[in-house]
N, C-alpha and C positions, 0 to 999 in steps of 0.2 A: 505194656507201657509204650506209648508212641515215642518216636525219636525226638530228642530234645536238644536244643542248641545250648551248649555250655561254653563260656569263654575259656580258651585253652590256658590262659594265665592262672586260672583257678584249679586246674587239673594237675594233680601230682600222681605218682605211681599208685598210691593207695586209692585215691578217688577214681582213677581210671578203672582199676579192678572192680570197684564197687558199681560204677556205672555200667560196665559191661556185664556184670552179674545179673542185672535186671533185664537184659535183653532176652527176648524169646529165641532169637537166632544166635547161637554161640559163635558163629563164624565171624572173624574179624576181617575188615577190608585191608587192602595193602597200606592205605594211609594210616590206619589205626596201628597196624603192626610196626610201621616205621616210626610213628610217634612214641609208641611204647619202647622201642629200641633207643630212641633219643632220650627218653626219661631215664631208662636204665643206665645209659652211658653217663648222663649228668649225675646220677646218684653215685655211680662208681667213682667218678672224678672227685666229687665232694668228699666221699668216704676216704679216698686216698689222701686228700689234703688234710683231713682230720687225723688220719693215722700217722702222717709225717710230723705232725705237731707234737705227738706224744714223746715222752722221754724214752731213751733206749731201755730195753728190758734189763732187769736186774741180773747180775752175774750169777752163775750157778753156785749155790751154796755148798753142795756136796759133790765130791768126786765120785767116779764110777766105783771105786773100791769101797767108799763109804756107804753106797747104796746096796752093796752085796750082790751086784749083778741083776737087780730087779728090772733094769731097763726103764726107770722112772724119770729119765732126763728129758 
């Protein structure tokens, strides 16, 4: 498959992986590696924002002695 120009605004982490899977040469240029790192950082940032919106975890229902030392906490 020849190289194709794709607008970067349309490329997310999933599509970048799919596009690179079609390449005959699996080596990535430095620009592609930097863009991939940028997409990963953006994903991590968004995931952290979603995680912070969640309610705190439920308090533990059972104490250590109720579990019989099974280490299920």
